[in-house]
BALOBA-1460 file (C-alpha; in Angstrom, 3 decimals):
// residues 353
<rec num="1" residu="m" x="11.744" y="14.544" z="-6.460"/>
<rec num="2" residu="i" x="11.509" y="13.725" z="-10.186"/>
<rec num="3" residu="l" x="13.703" y="15.417" z="-12.761"/>
<rec num="4" residu="t" x="12.691" y="15.255" z="-16.410"/>
<rec num="5" residu="e" x="14.897" y="15.045" z="-19.452"/>
<rec num="6" residu="s" x="13.845" y="15.220" z="-23.089"/>
<rec num="7" residu="g" x="15.403" y="13.010" z="-25.734"/>
<rec num="8" residu="s" x="17.192" y="15.799" z="-27.587"/>
<rec num="9" residu="g" x="20.824" y="16.707" z="-27.765"/>
<rec num="10" residu="s" x="23.960" y="15.251" z="-29.265"/>
<rec num="11" residu="p" x="25.966" y="12.259" z="-28.044"/>
<rec num="12" residu="a" x="28.744" y="12.893" z="-25.606"/>
<rec num="13" residu="t" x="32.215" y="12.135" z="-26.978"/>
<rec num="14" residu="d" x="35.360" y="11.030" z="-25.200"/>
<rec num="15" residu="r" x="38.090" y="13.611" z="-24.910"/>
<rec num="16" residu="e" x="41.068" y="12.968" z="-27.164"/>
<rec num="17" residu="r" x="44.087" y="11.305" z="-25.650"/>
<rec num="18" residu="s" x="47.521" y="10.545" z="-27.023"/>
<rec num="19" residu="p" x="47.910" y="6.816" z="-27.764"/>
<rec num="20" residu="g" x="49.745" y="5.103" z="-24.950"/>
<rec num="21" residu="k" x="49.413" y="8.094" z="-22.633"/>
<rec num="22" residu="p" x="45.897" y="8.089" z="-21.144"/>
<rec num="23" residu="a" x="44.964" y="11.319" z="-19.361"/>
<rec num="24" residu="g" x="43.219" y="10.502" z="-16.090"/>
<rec num="25" residu="p" x="41.416" y="7.226" z="-15.415"/>
<rec num="26" residu="v" x="41.490" y="4.714" z="-18.229"/>
<rec num="27" residu="t" x="38.053" y="4.242" z="-19.779"/>
<rec num="28" residu="i" x="36.612" y="1.376" z="-21.742"/>
<rec num="29" residu="s" x="36.500" y="3.692" z="-24.772"/>
<rec num="30" residu="y" x="40.252" y="4.218" z="-24.502"/>
<rec num="31" residu="i" x="40.827" y="0.449" z="-24.336"/>
<rec num="32" residu="a" x="38.640" y="0.013" z="-27.432"/>
<rec num="33" residu="e" x="40.489" y="2.737" z="-29.338"/>
<rec num="34" residu="s" x="43.878" y="1.323" z="-28.382"/>
<rec num="35" residu="a" x="42.838" y="-2.203" z="-29.447"/>
<rec num="36" residu="g" x="41.231" y="-1.003" z="-32.664"/>
<rec num="37" residu="v" x="37.862" y="-2.534" z="-31.795"/>
<rec num="38" residu="s" x="34.393" y="-1.331" z="-30.787"/>
<rec num="39" residu="v" x="33.286" y="-0.557" z="-27.234"/>
<rec num="40" residu="p" x="30.787" y="-3.488" z="-27.237"/>
<rec num="41" residu="t" x="33.657" y="-5.864" z="-28.116"/>
<rec num="42" residu="v" x="35.649" y="-4.708" z="-25.096"/>
<rec num="43" residu="s" x="32.502" y="-5.027" z="-22.994"/>
<rec num="44" residu="k" x="32.144" y="-8.663" z="-24.044"/>
<rec num="45" residu="v" x="35.709" y="-9.414" z="-22.929"/>
<rec num="46" residu="i" x="35.278" y="-7.637" z="-19.589"/>
<rec num="47" residu="n" x="32.041" y="-9.498" z="-18.914"/>
<rec num="48" residu="g" x="33.385" y="-12.873" z="-20.061"/>
<rec num="49" residu="r" x="30.933" y="-13.149" z="-22.948"/>
<rec num="50" residu="s" x="31.378" y="-15.033" z="-26.217"/>
<rec num="51" residu="g" x="31.529" y="-13.595" z="-29.720"/>
<rec num="52" residu="v" x="35.159" y="-12.379" z="-29.654"/>
<rec num="53" residu="s" x="38.020" y="-14.152" z="-31.459"/>
<rec num="54" residu="a" x="40.892" y="-15.544" z="-29.397"/>
<rec num="55" residu="d" x="43.432" y="-13.098" z="-30.869"/>
<rec num="56" residu="t" x="41.213" y="-10.073" z="-30.252"/>
<rec num="57" residu="r" x="40.384" y="-11.232" z="-26.740"/>
<rec num="58" residu="a" x="44.101" y="-11.681" z="-25.938"/>
<rec num="59" residu="r" x="44.913" y="-8.203" z="-27.292"/>
<rec num="60" residu="i" x="42.171" y="-6.570" z="-25.228"/>
<rec num="61" residu="e" x="43.105" y="-8.453" z="-22.053"/>
<rec num="62" residu="s" x="46.737" y="-7.434" z="-22.529"/>
<rec num="63" residu="l" x="45.742" y="-3.765" z="-22.747"/>
<rec num="64" residu="i" x="43.501" y="-4.108" z="-19.699"/>
<rec num="65" residu="d" x="46.465" y="-5.461" z="-17.737"/>
<rec num="66" residu="q" x="48.840" y="-2.861" z="-19.172"/>
<rec num="67" residu="y" x="46.689" y="0.100" z="-18.213"/>
<rec num="68" residu="g" x="45.388" y="-1.376" z="-14.982"/>
<rec num="69" residu="y" x="41.796" y="-0.826" z="-16.094"/>
<rec num="70" residu="r" x="39.115" y="-1.297" z="-13.450"/>
<rec num="71" residu="r" x="35.437" y="-1.154" z="-14.251"/>
<rec num="72" residu="p" x="34.050" y="2.060" z="-12.714"/>
<rec num="73" residu="a" x="31.583" y="1.048" z="-10.011"/>
<rec num="74" residu="g" x="31.715" y="3.632" z="-7.263"/>
<rec num="75" residu="n" x="31.351" y="6.856" z="-9.252"/>
<rec num="76" residu="r" x="27.768" y="6.515" z="-10.419"/>
<rec num="77" residu="s" x="25.264" y="9.099" z="-9.282"/>
<rec num="78" residu="k" x="22.523" y="8.425" z="-6.719"/>
<rec num="79" residu="v" x="19.897" y="8.665" z="-9.443"/>
<rec num="80" residu="l" x="17.776" y="6.000" z="-11.112"/>
<rec num="81" residu="e" x="16.907" y="6.915" z="-14.686"/>
<rec num="82" residu="l" x="13.400" y="5.901" z="-15.797"/>
<rec num="83" residu="v" x="13.261" y="5.764" z="-19.583"/>
<rec num="84" residu="f" x="10.101" y="5.933" z="-21.693"/>
<rec num="85" residu="r" x="9.999" y="5.819" z="-25.474"/>
<rec num="86" residu="e" x="7.067" y="8.196" z="-25.243"/>
<rec num="87" residu="l" x="5.269" y="9.672" z="-22.254"/>
<rec num="88" residu="e" x="1.790" y="9.969" z="-23.771"/>
<rec num="89" residu="s" x="0.575" y="6.663" z="-22.358"/>
<rec num="90" residu="m" x="-2.144" y="6.937" z="-19.737"/>
<rec num="91" residu="w" x="-0.384" y="4.396" z="-17.534"/>
<rec num="92" residu="a" x="2.932" y="6.261" z="-17.333"/>
<rec num="93" residu="v" x="1.726" y="7.921" z="-14.121"/>
<rec num="94" residu="e" x="1.097" y="4.521" z="-12.503"/>
<rec num="95" residu="i" x="4.655" y="3.430" z="-13.336"/>
<rec num="96" residu="i" x="6.214" y="6.650" z="-12.061"/>
<rec num="97" residu="r" x="4.238" y="6.339" z="-8.825"/>
<rec num="98" residu="g" x="5.669" y="2.868" z="-8.139"/>
<rec num="99" residu="v" x="9.229" y="3.886" z="-9.007"/>
<rec num="100" residu="e" x="9.060" y="6.955" z="-6.770"/>
<rec num="101" residu="r" x="7.734" y="4.915" z="-3.855"/>
<rec num="102" residu="v" x="10.808" y="2.678" z="-3.768"/>
<rec num="103" residu="a" x="13.300" y="5.393" z="-4.690"/>
<rec num="104" residu="r" x="12.084" y="7.567" z="-1.823"/>
<rec num="105" residu="q" x="12.641" y="4.731" z="0.661"/>
<rec num="106" residu="h" x="16.221" y="4.293" z="-0.560"/>
<rec num="107" residu="r" x="16.915" y="8.044" z="-0.842"/>
<rec num="108" residu="i" x="17.571" y="7.705" z="-4.548"/>
<rec num="109" residu="g" x="16.589" y="10.401" z="-7.025"/>
<rec num="110" residu="v" x="14.549" y="9.622" z="-10.134"/>
<rec num="111" residu="m" x="15.102" y="11.164" z="-13.557"/>
<rec num="112" residu="v" x="12.397" y="10.584" z="-16.152"/>
<rec num="113" residu="s" x="13.628" y="10.599" z="-19.759"/>
<rec num="114" residu="e" x="11.741" y="10.332" z="-23.042"/>
<rec num="115" residu="f" x="13.881" y="8.734" z="-25.731"/>
<rec num="116" residu="g" x="11.447" y="9.119" z="-28.615"/>
<rec num="117" residu="l" x="10.578" y="6.601" z="-31.299"/>
<rec num="118" residu="h" x="13.219" y="7.550" z="-33.873"/>
<rec num="119" residu="d" x="16.586" y="5.800" z="-33.780"/>
<rec num="120" residu="s" x="18.642" y="8.979" z="-34.205"/>
<rec num="121" residu="v" x="16.931" y="10.733" z="-31.308"/>
<rec num="122" residu="a" x="17.086" y="7.613" z="-29.119"/>
<rec num="123" residu="a" x="20.820" y="7.204" z="-29.804"/>
<rec num="124" residu="a" x="21.515" y="10.769" z="-28.706"/>
<rec num="125" residu="a" x="19.337" y="10.348" z="-25.616"/>
<rec num="126" residu="m" x="21.127" y="7.124" z="-24.643"/>
<rec num="127" residu="a" x="24.500" y="8.832" z="-24.991"/>
<rec num="128" residu="e" x="23.295" y="11.530" z="-22.613"/>
<rec num="129" residu="t" x="22.023" y="8.924" z="-20.180"/>
<rec num="130" residu="v" x="25.374" y="7.142" z="-20.168"/>
<rec num="131" residu="s" x="27.213" y="10.433" z="-19.634"/>
<rec num="132" residu="r" x="25.124" y="11.093" z="-16.501"/>
<rec num="133" residu="r" x="26.214" y="7.718" z="-15.065"/>
<rec num="134" residu="p" x="22.972" y="6.888" z="-13.225"/>
<rec num="135" residu="r" x="22.975" y="4.256" z="-10.494"/>
<rec num="136" residu="c" x="20.779" y="2.122" z="-12.787"/>
<rec num="137" residu="v" x="18.381" y="2.445" z="-15.725"/>
<rec num="138" residu="l" x="14.777" y="1.237" z="-15.794"/>
<rec num="139" residu="s" x="13.512" y="1.166" z="-19.368"/>
<rec num="140" residu="v" x="9.808" y="0.881" z="-20.158"/>
<rec num="141" residu="a" x="8.982" y="-1.482" z="-23.038"/>
<rec num="142" residu="q" x="12.373" y="-2.275" z="-24.571"/>
<rec num="143" residu="l" x="16.125" y="-1.720" z="-24.869"/>
<rec num="144" residu="s" x="17.819" y="-2.577" z="-28.142"/>
<rec num="145" residu="e" x="20.872" y="-4.826" z="-28.183"/>
<rec num="146" residu="a" x="23.072" y="-1.820" z="-28.994"/>
<rec num="147" residu="e" x="21.627" y="0.151" z="-26.079"/>
<rec num="148" residu="r" x="22.146" y="-2.767" z="-23.700"/>
<rec num="149" residu="e" x="25.772" y="-3.110" z="-24.802"/>
<rec num="150" residu="q" x="26.281" y="0.635" z="-24.376"/>
<rec num="151" residu="l" x="25.084" y="0.481" z="-20.788"/>
<rec num="152" residu="r" x="27.080" y="-2.673" z="-20.039"/>
<rec num="153" residu="a" x="30.205" y="-1.049" z="-21.433"/>
<rec num="154" residu="q" x="29.955" y="1.651" z="-18.786"/>
<rec num="155" residu="g" x="29.016" y="-0.721" z="-15.972"/>
<rec num="156" residu="i" x="25.477" y="0.709" z="-15.676"/>
<rec num="157" residu="p" x="22.930" y="-2.000" z="-14.729"/>
<rec num="158" residu="f" x="19.458" y="-1.927" z="-16.260"/>
<rec num="159" residu="v" x="16.020" y="-3.538" z="-16.060"/>
<rec num="160" residu="v" x="13.400" y="-3.729" z="-18.827"/>
<rec num="161" residu="f" x="9.821" y="-3.011" z="-17.700"/>
<rec num="162" residu="d" x="7.046" y="-4.885" z="-19.556"/>
<rec num="163" residu="p" x="9.203" y="-5.876" z="-22.548"/>
<rec num="164" residu="t" x="7.542" y="-5.678" z="-25.956"/>
<rec num="165" residu="g" x="9.829" y="-8.274" z="-27.564"/>
<rec num="166" residu="e" x="11.862" y="-11.360" z="-26.754"/>
<rec num="167" residu="l" x="14.926" y="-10.768" z="-24.590"/>
<rec num="168" residu="p" x="18.089" y="-12.847" z="-24.016"/>
<rec num="169" residu="d" x="18.068" y="-14.906" z="-20.828"/>
<rec num="170" residu="d" x="20.591" y="-12.619" z="-19.135"/>
<rec num="171" residu="v" x="18.498" y="-9.442" z="-19.437"/>
<rec num="172" residu="p" x="16.638" y="-8.479" z="-16.222"/>
<rec num="173" residu="f" x="12.944" y="-7.720" z="-16.717"/>
<rec num="174" residu="v" x="9.623" y="-7.333" z="-14.931"/>
<rec num="175" residu="g" x="6.376" y="-8.140" z="-16.706"/>
<rec num="176" residu="a" x="2.834" y="-9.356" z="-16.067"/>
<rec num="177" residu="t" x="1.016" y="-12.664" z="-16.579"/>
<rec num="178" residu="n" x="-0.507" y="-11.595" z="-19.888"/>
<rec num="179" residu="w" x="-1.419" y="-15.100" z="-21.051"/>
<rec num="180" residu="n" x="-3.280" y="-15.872" z="-17.851"/>
<rec num="181" residu="g" x="-4.985" y="-12.479" z="-18.003"/>
<rec num="182" residu="g" x="-6.290" y="-13.145" z="-21.494"/>
<rec num="183" residu="r" x="-7.502" y="-16.583" z="-20.462"/>
<rec num="184" residu="s" x="-9.310" y="-15.250" z="-17.375"/>
<rec num="185" residu="a" x="-11.113" y="-12.606" z="-19.457"/>
<rec num="186" residu="v" x="-12.495" y="-15.189" z="-21.875"/>
<rec num="187" residu="r" x="-13.311" y="-17.726" z="-19.151"/>
<rec num="188" residu="h" x="-15.409" y="-15.040" z="-17.486"/>
<rec num="189" residu="l" x="-17.369" y="-14.493" z="-20.708"/>
<rec num="190" residu="v" x="-17.776" y="-18.225" z="-21.277"/>
<rec num="191" residu="g" x="-19.045" y="-18.586" z="-17.720"/>
<rec num="192" residu="l" x="-21.734" y="-16.002" z="-18.479"/>
<rec num="193" residu="g" x="-22.922" y="-18.145" z="-21.390"/>
<rec num="194" residu="h" x="-21.304" y="-16.374" z="-24.361"/>
<rec num="195" residu="q" x="-20.293" y="-18.473" z="-27.345"/>
<rec num="196" residu="r" x="-19.618" y="-15.873" z="-30.058"/>
<rec num="197" residu="i" x="-16.663" y="-14.163" z="-28.425"/>
<rec num="198" residu="a" x="-14.454" y="-11.991" z="-30.599"/>
<rec num="199" residu="m" x="-11.095" y="-10.476" z="-29.767"/>
<rec num="200" residu="i" x="-9.457" y="-7.249" z="-30.819"/>
<rec num="201" residu="g" x="-5.759" y="-8.032" z="-30.652"/>
<rec num="202" residu="g" x="-2.859" y="-5.617" z="-30.652"/>
<rec num="203" residu="p" x="0.106" y="-5.539" z="-33.047"/>
<rec num="204" residu="d" x="1.320" y="-9.100" z="-33.497"/>
<rec num="205" residu="q" x="4.980" y="-8.161" z="-32.951"/>
<rec num="206" residu="v" x="4.258" y="-6.878" z="-29.424"/>
<rec num="207" residu="l" x="5.008" y="-9.659" z="-26.943"/>
<rec num="208" residu="c" x="2.236" y="-8.923" z="-24.418"/>
<rec num="209" residu="c" x="-0.357" y="-8.759" z="-27.194"/>
<rec num="210" residu="r" x="0.653" y="-12.181" z="-28.503"/>
<rec num="211" residu="a" x="0.404" y="-13.598" z="-24.989"/>
<rec num="212" residu="r" x="-3.072" y="-12.133" z="-24.435"/>
<rec num="213" residu="l" x="-4.230" y="-13.549" z="-27.773"/>
<rec num="214" residu="d" x="-2.815" y="-16.962" z="-26.882"/>
<rec num="215" residu="g" x="-4.735" y="-16.808" z="-23.591"/>
<rec num="216" residu="y" x="-7.926" y="-16.034" z="-25.532"/>
<rec num="217" residu="r" x="-7.371" y="-18.984" z="-27.865"/>
<rec num="218" residu="s" x="-6.592" y="-21.340" z="-24.984"/>
<rec num="219" residu="a" x="-9.804" y="-20.444" z="-23.142"/>
<rec num="220" residu="m" x="-11.899" y="-20.744" z="-26.321"/>
<rec num="221" residu="e" x="-10.442" y="-24.141" z="-27.134"/>
<rec num="222" residu="a" x="-10.945" y="-25.375" z="-23.553"/>
<rec num="223" residu="a" x="-14.609" y="-24.360" z="-23.789"/>
<rec num="224" residu="g" x="-15.038" y="-26.161" z="-27.100"/>
<rec num="225" residu="l" x="-15.473" y="-22.840" z="-28.901"/>
<rec num="226" residu="p" x="-12.782" y="-22.633" z="-31.573"/>
<rec num="227" residu="a" x="-12.468" y="-19.064" z="-32.799"/>
<rec num="228" residu="e" x="-14.228" y="-18.663" z="-36.134"/>
<rec num="229" residu="a" x="-12.591" y="-16.995" z="-39.107"/>
<rec num="230" residu="g" x="-12.731" y="-13.250" z="-38.618"/>
<rec num="231" residu="a" x="-13.315" y="-13.507" z="-34.879"/>
<rec num="232" residu="v" x="-9.879" y="-11.977" z="-34.203"/>
<rec num="233" residu="v" x="-9.100" y="-8.542" z="-35.593"/>
<rec num="234" residu="h" x="-5.747" y="-6.839" z="-35.003"/>
<rec num="235" residu="a" x="-5.560" y="-3.109" z="-34.369"/>
<rec num="236" residu="e" x="-3.364" y="-0.466" z="-32.798"/>
<rec num="237" residu="l" x="-3.578" y="-0.160" z="-29.013"/>
<rec num="238" residu="t" x="-5.634" y="3.034" z="-29.222"/>
<rec num="239" residu="r" x="-9.276" y="4.010" z="-28.900"/>
<rec num="240" residu="e" x="-9.359" y="4.696" z="-32.636"/>
<rec num="241" residu="g" x="-7.932" y="1.251" z="-33.342"/>
<rec num="242" residu="g" x="-10.544" y="-0.401" z="-31.141"/>
<rec num="243" residu="y" x="-13.318" y="1.620" z="-32.748"/>
<rec num="244" residu="e" x="-12.430" y="0.601" z="-36.314"/>
<rec num="245" residu="a" x="-11.966" y="-3.053" z="-35.360"/>
<rec num="246" residu="a" x="-15.293" y="-3.113" z="-33.481"/>
<rec num="247" residu="r" x="-17.125" y="-1.571" z="-36.425"/>
<rec num="248" residu="s" x="-15.887" y="-4.449" z="-38.567"/>
<rec num="249" residu="l" x="-16.891" y="-7.075" z="-36.013"/>
<rec num="250" residu="l" x="-20.307" y="-5.604" z="-35.253"/>
<rec num="251" residu="s" x="-21.229" y="-5.333" z="-38.931"/>
<rec num="252" residu="r" x="-21.117" y="-9.110" z="-39.341"/>
<rec num="253" residu="a" x="-24.388" y="-11.001" z="-39.757"/>
<rec num="254" residu="d" x="-23.325" y="-13.295" z="-36.925"/>
<rec num="255" residu="r" x="-21.939" y="-10.460" z="-34.841"/>
<rec num="256" residu="p" x="-20.316" y="-11.427" z="-31.547"/>
<rec num="257" residu="t" x="-22.204" y="-11.167" z="-28.292"/>
<rec num="258" residu="a" x="-18.964" y="-10.337" z="-26.461"/>
<rec num="259" residu="v" x="-15.658" y="-8.665" z="-27.315"/>
<rec num="260" residu="f" x="-12.354" y="-8.985" z="-25.461"/>
<rec num="261" residu="a" x="-10.022" y="-6.077" z="-26.260"/>
<rec num="262" residu="a" x="-6.242" y="-6.258" z="-25.853"/>
<rec num="263" residu="n" x="-6.248" y="-3.072" z="-23.791"/>
<rec num="264" residu="d" x="-8.628" y="-0.579" z="-22.185"/>
<rec num="265" residu="l" x="-8.198" y="2.082" z="-24.859"/>
<rec num="266" residu="q" x="-9.370" y="-0.361" z="-27.514"/>
<rec num="267" residu="a" x="-12.302" y="-1.273" z="-25.254"/>
<rec num="268" residu="l" x="-13.337" y="2.387" z="-25.106"/>
<rec num="269" residu="g" x="-13.364" y="2.359" z="-28.898"/>
<rec num="270" residu="v" x="-15.703" y="-0.662" z="-28.747"/>
<rec num="271" residu="y" x="-18.064" y="1.401" z="-26.573"/>
<rec num="272" residu="q" x="-18.176" y="4.102" z="-29.246"/>
<rec num="273" residu="a" x="-18.791" y="1.634" z="-32.079"/>
<rec num="274" residu="a" x="-21.522" y="-0.127" z="-30.084"/>
<rec num="275" residu="r" x="-23.347" y="3.155" z="-29.447"/>
<rec num="276" residu="e" x="-23.233" y="4.034" z="-33.138"/>
<rec num="277" residu="a" x="-24.613" y="0.577" z="-33.994"/>
<rec num="278" residu="g" x="-27.504" y="1.061" z="-31.563"/>
<rec num="279" residu="l" x="-26.249" y="-1.651" z="-29.216"/>
<rec num="280" residu="r" x="-26.428" y="-1.388" z="-25.443"/>
<rec num="281" residu="i" x="-23.606" y="-2.566" z="-23.160"/>
<rec num="282" residu="p" x="-23.961" y="-5.114" z="-21.579"/>
<rec num="283" residu="d" x="-27.528" y="-5.939" z="-22.728"/>
<rec num="284" residu="d" x="-26.578" y="-6.451" z="-26.381"/>
<rec num="285" residu="l" x="-22.800" y="-6.692" z="-26.119"/>
<rec num="286" residu="s" x="-20.416" y="-7.573" z="-23.309"/>
<rec num="287" residu="v" x="-16.987" y="-5.931" z="-23.331"/>
<rec num="288" residu="v" x="-13.778" y="-6.798" z="-21.443"/>
<rec num="289" residu="g" x="-10.567" y="-4.757" z="-21.543"/>
<rec num="290" residu="f" x="-7.038" y="-5.167" z="-20.243"/>
<rec num="291" residu="d" x="-4.907" y="-2.864" z="-17.995"/>
<rec num="292" residu="d" x="-7.516" y="-1.427" z="-15.585"/>
<rec num="293" residu="l" x="-6.682" y="2.216" z="-16.167"/>
<rec num="294" residu="p" x="-8.295" y="4.473" z="-13.529"/>
<rec num="295" residu="v" x="-10.584" y="6.104" z="-16.105"/>
<rec num="296" residu="v" x="-12.416" y="2.871" z="-17.019"/>
<rec num="297" residu="a" x="-14.094" y="2.703" z="-13.609"/>
<rec num="298" residu="w" x="-15.900" y="5.941" z="-14.483"/>
<rec num="299" residu="v" x="-17.233" y="5.167" z="-17.965"/>
<rec num="300" residu="d" x="-20.875" y="4.132" z="-18.406"/>
<rec num="301" residu="p" x="-21.147" y="1.269" z="-17.735"/>
<rec num="302" residu="p" x="-17.906" y="0.768" z="-15.781"/>
<rec num="303" residu="l" x="-15.588" y="-1.554" z="-17.708"/>
<rec num="304" residu="t" x="-14.863" y="-5.143" z="-16.744"/>
<rec num="305" residu="t" x="-11.129" y="-5.503" z="-17.329"/>
<rec num="306" residu="v" x="-7.999" y="-7.464" z="-16.500"/>
<rec num="307" residu="h" x="-6.105" y="-5.588" z="-13.817"/>
<rec num="308" residu="q" x="-2.436" y="-5.217" z="-14.697"/>
<rec num="309" residu="p" x="-0.732" y="-4.127" z="-11.447"/>
<rec num="310" residu="l" x="1.418" y="-1.428" z="-13.017"/>
<rec num="311" residu="t" x="2.381" y="0.240" z="-9.751"/>
<rec num="312" residu="q" x="3.288" y="-3.108" z="-8.160"/>
<rec num="313" residu="m" x="5.267" y="-4.026" z="-11.287"/>
<rec num="314" residu="a" x="7.117" y="-0.707" z="-11.096"/>
<rec num="315" residu="v" x="7.933" y="-1.328" z="-7.427"/>
<rec num="316" residu="a" x="9.369" y="-4.762" z="-8.256"/>
<rec num="317" residu="a" x="11.320" y="-3.396" z="-11.227"/>
<rec num="318" residu="t" x="12.807" y="-0.561" z="-9.164"/>
<rec num="319" residu="e" x="13.825" y="-2.909" z="-6.351"/>
<rec num="320" residu="l" x="15.480" y="-5.221" z="-8.905"/>
<rec num="321" residu="a" x="17.279" y="-2.276" z="-10.529"/>
<rec num="322" residu="l" x="18.598" y="-1.039" z="-7.181"/>
<rec num="323" residu="v" x="19.846" y="-4.528" z="-6.243"/>
<rec num="324" residu="l" x="21.785" y="-4.610" z="-9.503"/>
<rec num="325" residu="g" x="22.935" y="-1.038" z="-8.910"/>
<rec num="326" residu="r" x="24.519" y="-2.113" z="-5.616"/>
<rec num="327" residu="g" x="26.426" y="-4.838" z="-7.433"/>
<rec num="328" residu="e" x="24.432" y="-7.600" z="-5.744"/>
<rec num="329" residu="t" x="23.063" y="-10.757" z="-7.362"/>
<rec num="330" residu="p" x="19.236" y="-10.859" z="-7.434"/>
<rec num="331" residu="s" x="17.331" y="-14.023" z="-6.585"/>
<rec num="332" residu="q" x="15.895" y="-14.020" z="-10.122"/>
<rec num="333" residu="l" x="16.422" y="-11.893" z="-13.221"/>
<rec num="334" residu="g" x="12.918" y="-12.273" z="-14.643"/>
<rec num="335" residu="v" x="9.793" y="-11.427" z="-12.628"/>
<rec num="336" residu="e" x="6.146" y="-11.724" z="-13.687"/>
<rec num="337" residu="i" x="3.479" y="-10.128" z="-11.489"/>
<rec num="338" residu="g" x="0.049" y="-11.743" z="-11.478"/>
<rec num="339" residu="t" x="-2.959" y="-10.190" z="-13.207"/>
<rec num="340" residu="t" x="-6.519" y="-10.371" z="-11.847"/>
<rec num="341" residu="l" x="-9.954" y="-9.877" z="-13.374"/>
<rec num="342" residu="t" x="-11.945" y="-6.858" z="-12.179"/>
<rec num="343" residu="v" x="-15.638" y="-7.452" z="-12.885"/>
<rec num="344" residu="r" x="-17.798" y="-4.347" z="-13.355"/>
<rec num="345" residu="g" x="-20.888" y="-3.471" z="-15.333"/>
<rec num="346" residu="s" x="-19.862" y="-4.084" z="-18.933"/>
<rec num="347" residu="t" x="-20.432" y="-7.848" z="-18.919"/>
<rec num="348" residu="a" x="-23.633" y="-9.874" z="-18.529"/>
<rec num="349" residu="p" x="-25.188" y="-13.096" z="-19.881"/>
<rec num="350" residu="p" x="-26.110" y="-12.870" z="-23.569"/>
<rec num="351" residu="r" x="-29.717" y="-12.167" z="-24.478"/>
<rec num="352" residu="s" x="-31.633" y="-15.290" z="-25.403"/>
<rec num="353" residu="g" x="-32.618" y="-15.671" z="-29.003"/>
């Protein structure tokens, strides 16, 4: 069973207590208030992390001893919270399917939350998540440093699914072999005889997009085909972004004979631009995408794409989250699941002449 939760509402606040006389179990917030420091600072001391002065650390440890504080571990709910920034993505269903598969086996409930893209809304949503005390949190794309500290402060383990940015070494994550996927896409096109191979990249700040672009460049260099100026165009990871980028590429006098798009939605935009330019796929233009969304097997012609095993990734991420939720030490904190190339009808050797 999946419960859903929107990212609205106001942050939960601790009930007021008289200094020196905690009412009920002592919380990390009470320790922070008594020490005159922030909750993340107390969290660093509890977890043995650096970044706290010796005097402050001694004061916090003294209060921990005085109040007999124990990190709450046994009062979390039997629910895994699956957090999306936004649920409009076509591959959200694939992720939810994998999470539910594992959760059902372990008799754990799943709550799906949408935090939103604005900081104020996300902060309120995170406060609500913490107040629910889930067994663990699985966050799609990213968790900010402040959000990670907030979860740590309450002893709630978390895993980042397909991170969009660099993470510290101690942050658990599950991703895909994006670099190898990008390389395999271009090697396939090179093997067909293409030499003018363009790429539509995603936003440069998104980690997986940089890796896919690096894979493209590696395969081009290995084939002795250094990417020409203008052969790489960056665009949003949408059909509209792919369409505009493809229009620019296909208007060139030396237009490419093949295009590798950073995701399937961009590739669908390439299809639209090619039709408007009077080009046939794959006779006049080969196209490769990335993700292998279910819909791309039904377009005409079916899209050749790099299969990102989203459901398998979600299974691995959920298993890792539940291991952490039980207080156990996983065999590894970072997991990358292999990508594979799915060849369909959108690629063929370039036309001679």
